[in-house]
N, CA and C atoms as an extended XYZ file, in Angstrom:
465
Properties=species:S:1:pos:R:3:atomname:S:1:resname:S:1:resid:I:1 pbc="F F F"
N       -18.967      -25.329      -92.420 N   UNK     1
C       -17.980      -25.609      -91.305 CA  UNK     1
C       -18.745      -25.457      -89.857 C   UNK     1
N       -18.435      -26.304      -89.000 N   UNK     2
C       -19.146      -26.251      -87.614 CA  UNK     2
C       -18.246      -26.780      -86.476 C   UNK     2
N       -18.567      -26.478      -85.441 N   UNK     3
C       -17.620      -26.771      -84.374 CA  UNK     3
C       -16.618      -26.112      -83.859 C   UNK     3
N       -15.938      -26.005      -82.697 N   UNK     4
C       -14.915      -25.409      -82.335 CA  UNK     4
C       -13.860      -25.827      -83.124 C   UNK     4
N       -12.999      -24.900      -83.332 N   UNK     5
C       -11.784      -25.289      -84.155 CA  UNK     5
C       -11.906      -25.195      -85.616 C   UNK     5
N       -13.203      -25.050      -86.208 N   UNK     6
C       -13.424      -24.870      -87.429 CA  UNK     6
C       -12.982      -23.436      -87.970 C   UNK     6
N       -12.069      -23.402      -89.196 N   UNK     7
C       -11.830      -22.228      -89.594 CA  UNK     7
C       -12.916      -21.154      -90.004 C   UNK     7
N       -12.799      -19.985      -89.951 N   UNK     8
C       -13.706      -19.214      -90.395 CA  UNK     8
C       -13.170      -17.863      -90.959 C   UNK     8
N       -13.740      -17.033      -91.897 N   UNK     9
C       -13.387      -15.802      -92.477 CA  UNK     9
C       -14.132      -14.713      -91.702 C   UNK     9
N       -13.136      -13.619      -91.371 N   UNK    10
C       -13.843      -12.609      -90.834 CA  UNK    10
C       -13.366      -11.277      -91.665 C   UNK    10
N       -14.190      -10.375      -91.732 N   UNK    11
C       -13.986       -9.056      -92.434 CA  UNK    11
C       -14.923       -8.052      -92.093 C   UNK    11
N       -14.492       -6.906      -91.726 N   UNK    12
C       -15.452       -5.778      -91.352 CA  UNK    12
C       -15.188       -4.685      -92.431 C   UNK    12
N       -15.993       -4.199      -93.024 N   UNK    13
C       -15.901       -3.078      -94.172 CA  UNK    13
C       -15.755       -1.831      -93.367 C   UNK    13
N       -14.818       -1.088      -93.890 N   UNK    14
C       -14.419        0.279      -93.211 CA  UNK    14
C       -15.653        1.100      -93.744 C   UNK    14
N       -16.479        1.822      -92.725 N   UNK    15
C       -17.424        2.834      -93.338 CA  UNK    15
C       -16.778        4.038      -93.086 C   UNK    15
N       -17.355        5.120      -93.523 N   UNK    16
C       -16.856        6.435      -93.274 CA  UNK    16
C       -17.744        7.488      -93.022 C   UNK    16
N       -17.566        8.337      -92.327 N   UNK    17
C       -18.197        9.659      -92.097 CA  UNK    17
C       -17.431       10.680      -92.298 C   UNK    17
N       -17.656       11.791      -92.987 N   UNK    18
C       -16.977       12.998      -93.445 CA  UNK    18
C       -17.753       14.233      -92.647 C   UNK    18
N       -16.765       14.935      -91.825 N   UNK    19
C       -17.175       16.032      -91.289 CA  UNK    19
C       -16.145       17.140      -91.508 C   UNK    19
N       -16.400       17.887      -92.529 N   UNK    20
C       -15.256       18.753      -93.248 CA  UNK    20
C       -15.645       20.331      -93.133 C   UNK    20
N       -14.609       21.035      -92.897 N   UNK    21
C       -14.655       22.316      -92.983 CA  UNK    21
C       -14.931       23.105      -94.181 C   UNK    21
N       -14.575       22.186      -95.181 N   UNK    22
C       -14.850       22.697      -96.641 CA  UNK    22
C       -15.594       21.390      -97.481 C   UNK    22
N       -16.453       21.841      -98.079 N   UNK    23
C       -17.058       20.972      -99.124 CA  UNK    23
C       -16.342       20.221     -100.000 C   UNK    23
N       -15.075       20.544     -100.330 N   UNK    24
C       -14.259       20.247     -101.309 CA  UNK    24
C       -13.494       18.937     -100.701 C   UNK    24
N       -13.614       18.492      -99.636 N   UNK    25
C       -12.838       17.468      -98.894 CA  UNK    25
C       -13.652       16.199      -98.936 C   UNK    25
N       -13.062       15.045      -99.561 N   UNK    26
C       -13.787       13.759      -99.862 CA  UNK    26
C       -12.925       12.708      -99.237 C   UNK    26
N       -13.638       11.745      -98.612 N   UNK    27
C       -13.083       10.473      -97.856 CA  UNK    27
C       -13.546        9.144      -98.540 C   UNK    27
N       -12.687        8.456      -99.105 N   UNK    28
C       -13.207        7.024      -99.725 CA  UNK    28
C       -12.743        5.882      -99.190 C   UNK    28
N       -13.547        5.082      -98.889 N   UNK    29
C       -12.889        3.773      -98.234 CA  UNK    29
C       -12.602        2.990      -99.715 C   UNK    29
N       -11.135        2.497      -99.522 N   UNK    30
C       -10.809        1.727     -100.843 CA  UNK    30
C       -10.377        0.530     -100.467 C   UNK    30
N       -10.387        0.012      -99.056 N   UNK    31
C       -10.141       -1.365      -98.806 CA  UNK    31
C       -10.604       -1.643      -97.437 C   UNK    31
N       -11.072       -2.727      -97.260 N   UNK    32
C       -11.594       -3.329      -96.155 CA  UNK    32
C       -10.592       -3.978      -95.006 C   UNK    32
N       -10.758       -3.815      -93.596 N   UNK    33
C       -10.400       -4.064      -92.650 CA  UNK    33
C       -10.660       -5.677      -92.564 C   UNK    33
N        -9.688       -6.448      -92.445 N   UNK    34
C        -9.726       -7.856      -92.520 CA  UNK    34
C        -9.019       -8.735      -91.411 C   UNK    34
N        -9.487       -9.621      -90.608 N   UNK    35
C        -8.783      -10.143      -89.669 CA  UNK    35
C        -8.119      -11.577      -90.252 C   UNK    35
N        -8.779      -11.926      -91.551 N   UNK    36
C        -8.365      -13.178      -92.195 CA  UNK    36
C        -8.940      -14.507      -91.426 C   UNK    36
N        -8.575      -15.573      -91.641 N   UNK    37
C        -9.224      -16.787      -91.215 CA  UNK    37
C        -8.459      -17.392      -89.802 C   UNK    37
N        -9.115      -17.902      -89.093 N   UNK    38
C        -8.555      -18.182      -87.810 CA  UNK    38
C        -9.693      -19.353      -86.948 C   UNK    38
N        -9.042      -19.937      -86.029 N   UNK    39
C       -10.098      -20.727      -85.247 CA  UNK    39
C        -9.993      -20.060      -83.959 C   UNK    39
N       -11.101      -19.977      -83.057 N   UNK    40
C       -11.351      -19.504      -81.798 CA  UNK    40
C       -10.489      -20.164      -80.847 C   UNK    40
N       -10.255      -21.529      -80.827 N   UNK    41
C        -9.573      -22.036      -79.606 CA  UNK    41
C        -9.870      -21.735      -78.470 C   UNK    41
N        -9.088      -21.252      -77.335 N   UNK    42
C        -9.388      -20.965      -76.189 CA  UNK    42
C        -9.870      -19.395      -75.972 C   UNK    42
N        -9.769      -18.666      -77.145 N   UNK    43
C       -10.103      -17.380      -77.190 CA  UNK    43
C        -9.102      -16.532      -77.039 C   UNK    43
N        -9.089      -15.213      -77.292 N   UNK    44
C        -8.004      -14.277      -77.004 CA  UNK    44
C        -8.289      -13.091      -77.939 C   UNK    44
N        -7.304      -12.649      -78.743 N   UNK    45
C        -7.678      -11.408      -79.683 CA  UNK    45
C        -6.337      -11.573      -81.119 C   UNK    45
N        -6.913      -10.770      -81.950 N   UNK    46
C        -6.229      -10.718      -83.190 CA  UNK    46
C        -6.292       -9.243      -83.303 C   UNK    46
N        -4.923       -8.742      -83.668 N   UNK    47
C        -4.609       -7.341      -83.919 CA  UNK    47
C        -4.272       -7.303      -85.404 C   UNK    47
N        -4.674       -6.411      -86.140 N   UNK    48
C        -4.144       -6.110      -87.452 CA  UNK    48
C        -3.723       -4.490      -87.512 C   UNK    48
N        -2.534       -4.380      -87.680 N   UNK    49
C        -1.922       -3.303      -87.673 CA  UNK    49
C        -2.159       -2.220      -88.837 C   UNK    49
N        -1.990       -0.810      -88.828 N   UNK    50
C        -2.259       -0.123      -89.994 CA  UNK    50
C        -1.434       -0.574      -91.289 C   UNK    50
N        -0.253       -1.159      -90.813 N   UNK    51
C         0.634       -1.627      -92.040 CA  UNK    51
C         0.086       -3.042      -92.491 C   UNK    51
N        -0.915       -3.811      -91.739 N   UNK    52
C        -1.374       -4.983      -92.137 CA  UNK    52
C        -0.815       -6.147      -91.681 C   UNK    52
N         0.031       -6.092      -90.663 N   UNK    53
C         0.612       -7.215      -90.034 CA  UNK    53
C        -0.445       -7.690      -88.884 C   UNK    53
N        -0.473       -9.055      -88.914 N   UNK    54
C        -1.485       -9.621      -88.022 CA  UNK    54
C        -0.763      -10.391      -86.991 C   UNK    54
N        -1.222      -10.255      -85.887 N   UNK    55
C        -0.633      -10.976      -84.629 CA  UNK    55
C        -1.682      -11.375      -83.704 C   UNK    55
N        -1.646      -12.491      -82.725 N   UNK    56
C        -2.745      -12.862      -81.912 CA  UNK    56
C        -2.178      -13.110      -80.470 C   UNK    56
N        -3.181      -12.976      -79.564 N   UNK    57
C        -2.891      -13.362      -78.155 CA  UNK    57
C        -3.700      -14.676      -77.748 C   UNK    57
N        -3.421      -15.229      -76.703 N   UNK    58
C        -4.261      -16.236      -76.053 CA  UNK    58
C        -4.296      -17.503      -77.085 C   UNK    58
N        -5.454      -18.306      -76.932 N   UNK    59
C        -5.730      -19.549      -77.508 CA  UNK    59
C        -6.242      -19.430      -79.021 C   UNK    59
N        -6.166      -18.134      -79.606 N   UNK    60
C        -6.846      -18.083      -81.197 CA  UNK    60
C        -5.623      -18.870      -81.965 C   UNK    60
N        -6.125      -19.496      -82.856 N   UNK    61
C        -5.037      -19.971      -83.907 CA  UNK    61
C        -5.203      -19.421      -85.385 C   UNK    61
N        -4.229      -18.672      -85.715 N   UNK    62
C        -4.391      -18.262      -87.070 CA  UNK    62
C        -4.342      -19.033      -88.154 C   UNK    62
N        -5.072      -19.080      -89.152 N   UNK    63
C        -5.101      -19.981      -90.342 CA  UNK    63
C        -4.667      -19.393      -91.524 C   UNK    63
N        -3.876      -19.867      -92.213 N   UNK    64
C        -3.650      -19.161      -93.814 CA  UNK    64
C        -4.239      -19.893      -94.772 C   UNK    64
N        -5.509      -19.329      -95.246 N   UNK    65
C        -6.268      -20.063      -95.849 CA  UNK    65
C        -7.223      -18.791      -96.632 C   UNK    65
N        -7.742      -18.914      -97.970 N   UNK    66
C        -8.485      -18.044      -98.587 CA  UNK    66
C        -8.788      -16.686      -98.146 C   UNK    66
N        -7.487      -16.020      -98.329 N   UNK    67
C        -7.639      -14.698      -97.799 CA  UNK    67
C        -6.601      -14.207      -97.010 C   UNK    67
N        -6.356      -13.216      -96.716 N   UNK    68
C        -5.196      -12.507      -95.822 CA  UNK    68
C        -5.740      -11.485      -95.097 C   UNK    68
N        -5.088      -10.974      -94.051 N   UNK    69
C        -5.592       -9.965      -92.934 CA  UNK    69
C        -5.056       -8.645      -93.899 C   UNK    69
N        -5.841       -7.632      -93.449 N   UNK    70
C        -5.357       -6.366      -94.143 CA  UNK    70
C        -6.064       -5.197      -93.247 C   UNK    70
N        -5.378       -4.090      -93.344 N   UNK    71
C        -5.773       -2.799      -92.741 CA  UNK    71
C        -6.748       -2.174      -93.745 C   UNK    71
N        -7.625       -1.469      -93.111 N   UNK    72
C        -8.735       -0.817      -93.838 CA  UNK    72
C        -7.899        0.423      -94.500 C   UNK    72
N        -8.293        0.969      -95.592 N   UNK    73
C        -7.619        1.951      -96.648 CA  UNK    73
C        -8.543        2.756      -96.982 C   UNK    73
N        -8.277        4.059      -96.744 N   UNK    74
C        -9.148        5.334      -97.150 CA  UNK    74
C        -8.052        6.189      -97.949 C   UNK    74
N        -8.910        6.965      -98.846 N   UNK    75
C        -8.094        8.100      -99.584 CA  UNK    75
C        -8.922        9.268      -99.558 C   UNK    75
N        -8.212       10.592      -98.844 N   UNK    76
C        -8.609       11.803      -98.521 CA  UNK    76
C        -8.254       12.643      -99.914 C   UNK    76
N        -9.336       13.273     -100.424 N   UNK    77
C        -9.093       14.350     -101.213 CA  UNK    77
C        -9.666       15.740     -100.935 C   UNK    77
N        -8.769       16.733     -101.198 N   UNK    78
C        -9.207       18.037     -100.868 CA  UNK    78
C        -8.376       19.078     -101.207 C   UNK    78
N        -8.102       20.142     -100.076 N   UNK    79
C        -7.180       21.344     -100.483 CA  UNK    79
C        -5.883       20.947     -100.411 C   UNK    79
N        -4.998       21.089     -101.376 N   UNK    80
C        -3.547       20.638     -101.303 CA  UNK    80
C        -2.824       21.217     -100.115 C   UNK    80
N        -2.143       20.560      -99.530 N   UNK    81
C        -1.048       20.965      -98.265 CA  UNK    81
C        -2.177       21.296      -97.124 C   UNK    81
N        -3.314       20.977      -96.956 N   UNK    82
C        -4.092       21.343      -95.896 CA  UNK    82
C        -3.764       20.311      -94.592 C   UNK    82
N        -3.745       20.583      -93.512 N   UNK    83
C        -3.580       19.643      -92.382 CA  UNK    83
C        -5.005       19.018      -92.025 C   UNK    83
N        -5.155       17.818      -91.500 N   UNK    84
C        -6.338       17.231      -91.048 CA  UNK    84
C        -6.126       16.374      -89.916 C   UNK    84
N        -7.084       16.174      -89.152 N   UNK    85
C        -7.068       15.486      -87.871 CA  UNK    85
C        -8.070       14.129      -87.975 C   UNK    85
N        -7.793       12.957      -87.615 N   UNK    86
C        -8.454       11.736      -87.697 CA  UNK    86
C        -8.948       11.267      -86.574 C   UNK    86
N       -10.468       10.936      -86.585 N   UNK    87
C       -11.101       10.491      -85.426 CA  UNK    87
C       -11.517        8.860      -85.685 C   UNK    87
N       -11.085        8.114      -84.633 N   UNK    88
C       -11.360        6.770      -84.996 CA  UNK    88
C       -12.184        6.436      -83.758 C   UNK    88
N       -12.934        5.203      -83.945 N   UNK    89
C       -14.115        4.910      -82.908 CA  UNK    89
C       -13.404        4.447      -81.660 C   UNK    89
N       -14.166        4.707      -80.786 N   UNK    90
C       -13.714        4.541      -79.186 CA  UNK    90
C       -13.969        2.951      -78.923 C   UNK    90
N       -13.290        2.505      -77.936 N   UNK    91
C       -13.289        1.193      -77.691 CA  UNK    91
C       -14.871        0.781      -77.136 C   UNK    91
N       -15.290       -0.330      -77.433 N   UNK    92
C       -16.687       -0.850      -77.140 CA  UNK    92
C       -17.854       -0.146      -77.872 C   UNK    92
N       -17.427        0.384      -78.911 N   UNK    93
C       -18.472        0.993      -79.948 CA  UNK    93
C       -18.631        0.213      -81.256 C   UNK    93
N       -18.004       -0.835      -81.613 N   UNK    94
C       -17.949       -1.547      -82.780 CA  UNK    94
C       -18.065       -3.010      -82.446 C   UNK    94
N       -19.080       -3.580      -83.043 N   UNK    95
C       -19.277       -5.136      -83.075 CA  UNK    95
C       -19.208       -5.671      -84.262 C   UNK    95
N       -18.639       -6.829      -84.375 N   UNK    96
C       -18.890       -7.623      -85.637 CA  UNK    96
C       -19.960       -8.475      -85.416 C   UNK    96
N       -20.795       -9.040      -86.426 N   UNK    97
C       -21.948      -10.039      -86.079 CA  UNK    97
C       -22.073      -10.921      -87.087 C   UNK    97
N       -22.293      -12.242      -86.718 N   UNK    98
C       -22.659      -13.219      -87.813 CA  UNK    98
C       -24.021      -13.255      -88.450 C   UNK    98
N       -24.693      -12.217      -88.048 N   UNK    99
C       -26.007      -11.948      -88.647 CA  UNK    99
C       -27.126      -12.648      -87.983 C   UNK    99
N       -26.610      -13.342      -86.856 N   UNK   100
C       -27.558      -14.198      -86.124 CA  UNK   100
C       -27.321      -13.662      -84.558 C   UNK   100
N       -27.009      -14.474      -83.629 N   UNK   101
C       -26.765      -13.896      -82.335 CA  UNK   101
C       -25.383      -13.642      -82.016 C   UNK   101
N       -24.362      -14.166      -82.716 N   UNK   102
C       -23.007      -14.057      -82.123 CA  UNK   102
C       -22.158      -12.767      -82.624 C   UNK   102
N       -21.344      -12.076      -81.679 N   UNK   103
C       -20.820      -11.112      -81.991 CA  UNK   103
C       -19.350      -11.136      -81.342 C   UNK   103
N       -18.317      -10.217      -81.989 N   UNK   104
C       -17.419       -9.944      -81.540 CA  UNK   104
C       -17.067       -8.477      -81.396 C   UNK   104
N       -16.374       -7.949      -80.475 N   UNK   105
C       -16.056       -6.420      -80.207 CA  UNK   105
C       -14.675       -6.088      -81.062 C   UNK   105
N       -14.582       -5.007      -81.617 N   UNK   106
C       -13.202       -4.402      -82.030 CA  UNK   106
C       -12.871       -3.312      -80.959 C   UNK   106
N       -11.597       -3.172      -80.859 N   UNK   107
C       -11.117       -2.196      -79.898 CA  UNK   107
C        -9.872       -1.627      -80.420 C   UNK   107
N        -9.230       -0.693      -79.728 N   UNK   108
C        -7.744       -0.181      -79.901 CA  UNK   108
C        -7.586        0.298      -81.438 C   UNK   108
N        -8.484        0.855      -82.152 N   UNK   109
C        -8.237        1.322      -83.387 CA  UNK   109
C        -6.957        2.064      -83.422 C   UNK   109
N        -6.124        1.954      -84.487 N   UNK   110
C        -5.079        2.883      -84.839 CA  UNK   110
C        -5.050        3.111      -86.274 C   UNK   110
N        -4.113        4.262      -86.633 N   UNK   111
C        -3.997        4.708      -87.753 CA  UNK   111
C        -2.566        5.176      -88.310 C   UNK   111
N        -2.487        5.258      -89.541 N   UNK   112
C        -1.231        5.752      -90.076 CA  UNK   112
C        -1.623        6.604      -91.384 C   UNK   112
N        -1.413        7.785      -91.309 N   UNK   113
C        -0.758        8.682      -90.224 CA  UNK   113
C        -1.599        8.450      -88.947 C   UNK   113
N        -0.840        8.871      -88.022 N   UNK   114
C        -1.410        8.685      -86.540 CA  UNK   114
C        -2.230        9.912      -85.947 C   UNK   114
N        -3.529        9.868      -86.233 N   UNK   115
C        -4.357       10.968      -85.776 CA  UNK   115
C        -4.267       12.113      -86.488 C   UNK   115
N        -3.181       12.695      -86.996 N   UNK   116
C        -3.183       13.799      -87.920 CA  UNK   116
C        -2.112       13.512      -89.146 C   UNK   116
N        -2.605       14.357      -89.930 N   UNK   117
C        -1.721       14.327      -91.206 CA  UNK   117
C        -1.870       15.583      -92.135 C   UNK   117
N        -1.280       15.545      -93.375 N   UNK   118
C        -1.112       16.551      -94.286 CA  UNK   118
C        -1.585       15.889      -95.626 C   UNK   118
N        -2.520       16.671      -96.407 N   UNK   119
C        -2.799       16.290      -97.688 CA  UNK   119
C        -1.551       16.775      -98.478 C   UNK   119
N        -1.115       16.092      -99.581 N   UNK   120
C        -0.009       16.281     -100.450 CA  UNK   120
C        -0.341       17.559     -101.302 C   UNK   120
N         0.688       17.747     -102.059 N   UNK   121
C         0.630       19.164     -102.884 CA  UNK   121
C        -0.424       18.787     -104.230 C   UNK   121
N        -0.771       17.623     -104.448 N   UNK   122
C        -2.026       17.228     -105.283 CA  UNK   122
C        -3.191       17.195     -104.596 C   UNK   122
N        -3.313       17.460     -103.302 N   UNK   123
C        -4.491       17.429     -102.658 CA  UNK   123
C        -5.023       15.944     -102.244 C   UNK   123
N        -4.066       15.025     -102.103 N   UNK   124
C        -4.589       13.811     -101.464 CA  UNK   124
C        -3.593       13.220     -100.526 C   UNK   124
N        -4.243       12.345      -99.737 N   UNK   125
C        -3.514       11.428      -98.755 CA  UNK   125
C        -4.196       10.144      -98.567 C   UNK   125
N        -3.429        9.241      -98.039 N   UNK   126
C        -3.961        7.975      -97.671 CA  UNK   126
C        -3.955        7.724      -96.190 C   UNK   126
N        -4.787        6.971      -95.975 N   UNK   127
C        -4.915        6.603      -94.306 CA  UNK   127
C        -5.036        5.030      -94.333 C   UNK   127
N        -4.420        4.429      -93.440 N   UNK   128
C        -4.584        3.026      -93.182 CA  UNK   128
C        -5.122        3.005      -91.646 C   UNK   128
N        -6.075        2.016      -91.405 N   UNK   129
C        -6.692        1.667      -89.985 CA  UNK   129
C        -6.526        0.318      -89.730 C   UNK   129
N        -6.015       -0.081      -88.590 N   UNK   130
C        -6.010       -1.220      -87.819 CA  UNK   130
C        -6.781       -1.352      -86.598 C   UNK   130
N        -6.928       -2.319      -86.280 N   UNK   131
C        -7.699       -2.506      -84.874 CA  UNK   131
C        -7.523       -3.856      -84.373 C   UNK   131
N        -7.917       -4.200      -82.992 N   UNK   132
C        -7.797       -5.360      -82.162 CA  UNK   132
C        -9.249       -6.077      -82.312 C   UNK   132
N        -9.382       -7.257      -82.457 N   UNK   133
C       -10.615       -8.208      -82.477 CA  UNK   133
C       -10.607       -8.796      -81.281 C   UNK   133
N       -11.447       -8.966      -80.469 N   UNK   134
C       -11.749       -9.931      -79.174 CA  UNK   134
C       -12.448      -10.838      -79.689 C   UNK   134
N       -11.895      -12.365      -79.561 N   UNK   135
C       -12.390      -13.458      -79.913 CA  UNK   135
C       -12.857      -14.335      -78.495 C   UNK   135
N       -13.960      -14.869      -78.509 N   UNK   136
C       -14.431      -15.570      -77.244 CA  UNK   136
C       -13.957      -16.949      -77.100 C   UNK   136
N       -13.803      -17.468      -75.849 N   UNK   137
C       -13.719      -19.139      -75.955 CA  UNK   137
C       -14.721      -19.831      -76.429 C   UNK   137
N       -14.728      -20.603      -77.566 N   UNK   138
C       -15.541      -21.297      -78.315 CA  UNK   138
C       -16.545      -20.467      -78.998 C   UNK   138
N       -15.854      -19.256      -79.587 N   UNK   139
C       -16.687      -18.183      -80.395 CA  UNK   139
C       -17.271      -19.239      -81.580 C   UNK   139
N       -18.767      -18.747      -81.686 N   UNK   140
C       -19.395      -19.519      -82.715 CA  UNK   140
C       -18.787      -19.224      -84.291 C   UNK   140
N       -18.413      -20.368      -84.959 N   UNK   141
C       -17.742      -20.443      -86.084 CA  UNK   141
C       -18.617      -19.841      -87.181 C   UNK   141
N       -18.402      -18.714      -87.907 N   UNK   142
C       -19.294      -18.042      -88.940 CA  UNK   142
C       -18.566      -16.949      -89.806 C   UNK   142
N       -19.015      -16.407      -90.700 N   UNK   143
C       -18.448      -15.134      -91.322 CA  UNK   143
C       -19.003      -13.985      -90.530 C   UNK   143
N       -18.426      -13.055      -89.981 N   UNK   144
C       -18.816      -11.953      -89.324 CA  UNK   144
C       -18.341      -10.734      -90.370 C   UNK   144
N       -19.163       -9.646      -89.929 N   UNK   145
C       -19.108       -8.441      -90.435 CA  UNK   145
C       -19.635       -7.398      -89.765 C   UNK   145
N       -19.181       -6.045      -90.241 N   UNK   146
C       -19.647       -5.070      -89.295 CA  UNK   146
C       -18.997       -3.507      -90.283 C   UNK   146
N       -19.214       -2.581      -89.637 N   UNK   147
C       -18.922       -1.330      -90.082 CA  UNK   147
C       -18.399       -0.303      -88.980 C   UNK   147
N       -17.583        0.539      -89.339 N   UNK   148
C       -16.996        1.469      -88.419 CA  UNK   148
C       -16.819        2.718      -89.034 C   UNK   148
N       -16.838        3.795      -88.175 N   UNK   149
C       -16.877        5.263      -88.741 CA  UNK   149
C       -15.379        5.755      -88.509 C   UNK   149
N       -14.868        6.422      -89.563 N   UNK   150
C       -13.573        7.362      -89.559 CA  UNK   150
C       -14.008        8.833      -89.773 C   UNK   150
N       -13.732        9.581      -89.061 N   UNK   151
C       -14.056       11.147      -89.272 CA  UNK   151
C       -12.711       11.613      -89.633 C   UNK   151
N       -12.794       12.540      -90.601 N   UNK   152
C       -11.576       13.368      -91.004 CA  UNK   152
C       -12.065       14.879      -91.003 C   UNK   152
N       -11.363       15.547      -90.368 N   UNK   153
C       -11.592       17.158      -90.315 CA  UNK   153
C       -10.314       17.842      -90.562 C   UNK   153
N       -10.524       18.975      -91.473 N   UNK   154
C        -9.489       20.069      -91.646 CA  UNK   154
C        -9.031       20.787      -90.354 C   UNK   154
N        -7.888       20.989      -90.193 N   UNK   155
C        -7.414       21.588      -88.792 CA  UNK   155
C        -7.092       23.079      -88.918 C   UNK   155
């Protein structure tokens, strides 16, 4: 696929980093953050919420084909009923790349639960993470990927 207006697939794999007060805590990435297929059009942004809803601003055209948008999914396991804090990437620190020279930035990371949570009685909890992708006017059509860090600490 080539040229402006050609659909492309984007997905960024959710990477993780664990900074725990207890060695019994683990964080597993169980689902990738995906912005789905779209064409750049005049540029703009695509947001995927922690609930997996996708929206756009500007001239970006959302395409419904081969895959859907989804929030990143993580599972925390550790001490039952323990409180935890979530740290998400700062704006301007995560780029998606086509493996050549083209990049797109991620910003406005959000999570559910929002920045704090509590492990259940069985010692597990789920976290969903969404973000906003900035798409340039005439962005190079390609498959883009990258990684980001989610940190979870006991409180």
